[in-house]
N, C-alpha and C positions, 0 to 999 in steps of 0.2 A: 518570562518563561525560560526555563533552562533547556537548551538544545541538546539533543542526543549526540554523542560522539560519533565521528565517521565510522569507527569500528562497530558501534552498536547498530548504526543504520545498515552497514554492510551485512552484519549478522542477520538482521531482520529480512533483508532482501534475499539473502541466500536461503533462509528458511522458507520464505514464500515460494521461491523458485523450486525448492526441493519438493514442496507439496504438489506443485503443478507437474513437474516432470515425473513424479512417482506414479501419476496416473497416465500421462501421455506416453511415457516410455516403458510402461509395464510390459513384461514379457508374458503374453497370454498364450504362448506356445507351451508353457509349463502349467501343470495343474494348479488351480487356486481355489479358494473357498469363498462362498457368498452366504448370506444369511437371509432366510425368509421366515418371518415370525420367529418361532423359537427353534427352527431347524437350521443346522449348518449343512450346506450342500457343496459338493465337490464339482468343479467345472474342468473339463479336459478337452483339449483340441485333439481330434482323432484323425483328421484329414485336411488337406489343403490342395490348392492348384486345380480346383474345378472351375468351370466357367458358368457363373450365375446358376448354381445348383437350385433348381426351381421346385422339384418335388422329391420326396423320399418315402420309401415303403420297405418294411422288413419282410423278407421271404423266409427267414429263419433267424435264430438268435444271433448268428454270426454274420449274416449276409444282408446287405442293404442295397436296394435299387435306388439309383439317383439319376434324375433327369437334369440335363443342362438346357438352358433356353436356346442355345444354338442348334439344338436338334439331336444331340447325342444322349444315349442312355448307358449308364454304367452299372455293373454289379461290383460292389465294394465289399471286401472281406475285412471285417473288424479285427479278426485274429492276427492276420499278417499284413494288413494295410495295403493289400494288392487290389488293383481295380482292373476290370475287364470291360472294354468298350464293346457293347453288344451289337451284333450284326442284324441285318434284315429288319431294321426299324423303318417307319414310314418316312416319306419325303415331307419335310417341314419347311414352312415359310417363316424364317426368323427375321422379323422386322419390327422395329420399335419395341413395344412391350410384348410382342408375340413370339412364339416359337414352340418348342417342346415344353409343355406345362406340367400338369399333375400326373401322378402315378398312384394307383391304389389296387390292392389285391381284392379279388372277389371274395365275398363272405364264404363261398364254397371252394376257395382256392385249393385246399388239400385234396379235394376230389376232382376238380375240373382243371386246375392249373391256369385259369384265366387271370390275366393282369390287365387292368384298364388304364388308358391314357387319355388325356386331353391335349390337343396340340392345334397349331394353326396350319391350315392347308390353303394353298393357292387356288382360288377359284376365279378364273378370268382375270388374273393379275392382282386380285384382292384377297385379303385373308379372311378365312372363316374358321371359327372355333369348331373343332371336330372331336368326336368321341370314337375311340377305337380300342380293340383289345387284342392281346397276343398270348401265346404260350412259349415258354422257354424250351429250347431244344434239350436233348439228353445231356449234353456237355455243359449246359448253361453258358454258352458262348454267344447265343443269339436267339432269334425267334424262329420257330419252325412253322408257325401259323400266325396269320394276322387277319383280322376282320375289321373293316371300317363300318361302324355302326350308325353314325349320324354325322353328316356334314351339315352344320346348322345354317339356316338362312339368317346370316348375321354380317354379311360383307358390307364394307363401307370404304371410302377413300382414305380413312384415317388409319394410323398404326398403333392405336392405344385401345385400352379397355376390352381386352379379349376374355376377361376372367382369368383362371377358371380352376376350381377345385372340385373333387369328386367325393361323394358320401353315399353310404348304403344304409337302408333300414333293415329290419329283420323279416321283411315280407317279400323279398325278392325284387326290390326296386333299387334303382340307382338315381342319384341326383347330381347334377352339375350346373354351374352358373356361368353366365356370359354377361359381359359388360355392355354398355350402350353403344360401344364402338365409336365413341366420339360424336355421335349424333343423338343429342338429348331426347328428341321426340320419339326415337325408336322405342324407348323404354315404356311408353304408353300405347304402343301400336302392337296389338296381338297378332298381326299378320306377319311379324318377323320374330326371330328368337333373341334379338339383342335386348339387353337389360332384363333378363329373366333368369329364373331357376327352372331347370327342366327335370322331368321325372320320366324314367323309362323302365321297362323290364330289363333284366340282365342281358337278354339277347338283343336289346336295342328296339324292341317293339314298344308300342304305346299301351300302357295299362288302360283297361276299360273304364276305370273310375277316376281318371284324370279330370280336373275340373272343367276343362274346355273341350272335352272330347266330342261333345255334340253341338259345339258352336261353330257354324260354318265360317264365321268371321275371325276365328282364332286358330292358331296352330295347336294341335292336340297334345304336343309334348310339354306345353307350358304348365308349370305348377304354381308359380307366382311371378309377379312382374313389377315394374317400377323401380328397378335397381340400377344404380349408377355403374358400379364395377365390383362384383363379388370377388373377394380375394381369400376368403376362408369359408369353409362349409363343413359341418360335422353333425352327424346324427347321434344324439344321446339316447342310447338304447334303454337305459334304466328308466328314463322319464318319457320316452317316446316323443322327443323334441328334436326338430331340425334347426340348428343354429347357423347363422350366416354373419360375416363381417364384411363391410364394403367401404371403399373409398368414397368420401364425400368430396365436394370441391374444396375451397379454401376454408378449412374447418368443416365439421359435419360428418366425419367418419361415423359409421353406425354399426352396432350389433343388433341384429333382428332375429326374432323368433318367427320362423317361416311357416305359414299356414296355407293350406290349399286354396288357390284361386284368389288370394288377397293381393291388393295393390299397395306397394310400399312407397309410392308417392313421387319418385324422381321422374321428371324435373319440376313437377307442379309444386311440391313442397320439399323443403330441405332445411337443415340447420346450418348449412354452409353459406359462404359468401362468394360473390363473383371474383374471379382472379383479377379482373381489370378495375374493380372499384369495391369499396366496403359496403355493398348493398346486398340484400338477401336474394338468393336464387328463387325464382318462381313467386308464388303469392304468399309465402310465409312458411310456418312450421307445421300447421295443422289444416286438415280438410276432412270433412265428413266422408267416410267410405275409404279413407286411406290409413294405413297402419302406422303406428308410432314405434320408433325404435326402443329397444330395452335399454340401450346406452348410447350416448353421443360423445364423441371426442372433439373438443374444441380447445386448443388448436389440434389439427389433425395429427395422428400418429403415423398415418399411411400404413395400414395393416397389410401383412403379406400372407397370413395363414391363421388357422384357428383349429384348436382341438378342445375336447372336454377331457380333463385328466381323470383316468379310471384306475391307475396303478396303486400298488401297495408301498412303493418306495418312499413316496411323500404323502403320508396319510392326511396331513392338513390340507392338501390340494385336491382331494377327491371331490369330484363334481364341479370343480372350478373351470372356467373358460380360460384358456391360455392362447395368447395371440403373439405373433412376431410383428415388431414395428420396424418399418423401413426408414421413414423420415426421422422419427425421434429415437430410433436405434436402441431398442430394449425389448425384453420379454415382458408382456403385459398380462398380469393375472387378475381376473375378475371373479369375485366371490358372489355367488347367487344365494338368495333365500329359497325356501322350499317351494315358492310359487314361481321361481324363475326370474325374480327381479334382481337387478345388479345393485348390490349394497356396499361393496368395498372394492378397491383397486390397489394393486401393488405393481411397481415398476422395478424390474430386476435387470442387472447387467448393463446399466447405462454407460459405465466407464469402458465397456468393450469397444465402443465407437464403431459398431458394425451394423449395416443394414440387415436385419434378420428376416429371412425369406420363408423358409419351410420349417415345419415342426412335425415331429412324429414321436410316438411313444414306443419304447422297446418292449420286448417280452418281459424284461425285468422290472418294467415300470419307470425306467429312466427316460428323460426327455432329451431327444436329439434335435438340433436345429442347424440350419445352413445359413450362410451369409453371402451377400452378393459379391464379396471379394473372393469367394471360392473355398471357404473353410467349412468344415463340419465340426461341431462341438457336441458334447453331451453333458447333461447335468445329472449327477448320480448321488446316491446316499453314501 
């Protein structure tokens, strides 16, 4: 066999190295393009230097509210890239996975000005996922009014699995999720809020038609239960569907279609494995009376958010579920059939090497996302 010359081997080595460094050393601060199906999309970094930007919401075409897990809330101007740290925000317990979490505008925001937040509040030295709302002052420099709507019964000695995303239907209701707080059995115990999706009226009161409102052994705010750690929640108004994505254990992340009063199984059933050994969690993957997920991720992608895309900028994406992945670091696009079954998946921006936390859709239909390293990007046409 004829050996290659040293120069040839050197050339091959340099070529391989160039392929590696072209990805690892790519300058993502400059606009670049990606392809999804037959669409070419432009990706732009629009901000940096935030501290784990956990939630985002547009209050106008130019202004974006951004929460930081450490407790801060900013108003970011996309036109001039200026950010204002808002005053008069609630005291937040920033511990482990908890802190200032999601932000969402009320469906009647143009009329009422209410902005909703989930965050972790200290209750006797432990953290409880809390729902509050506020109104911006006239100068948009802080909050002129703040209301604490529900301090949930979800405390534990752990510092993980607080949830929490916010969603609204078209009937005056708000939904938000809470994780099992590191205590698995809490998710099957209706006397606490851990491991549940809650449903409230916009003023924080309990709707009369909640599934457990007449059950003296259950908390009336609960809409569904048996969840490990909901990290994405979105109401699809076109199809009247509430979608949720949650962290499983080692493997077993789930997308669920959330229905009133249903039990989603954790920790009795799961598609994941124990962290300490390759054995199943609970008694298996199915049990009568417990809901099956629409989609399972194994290995886990570690979801950070979820939306249903409804814009016109990317027509091929309309009606798709879009999730941000933390562990596997990509944008996850799931195509549904007319019955809501997951039929196809696409993974975008894997070369970005960023933990993708929050997602939101702009008025133009562009997709904005945040990363745990403190950056804000947009995908546009």
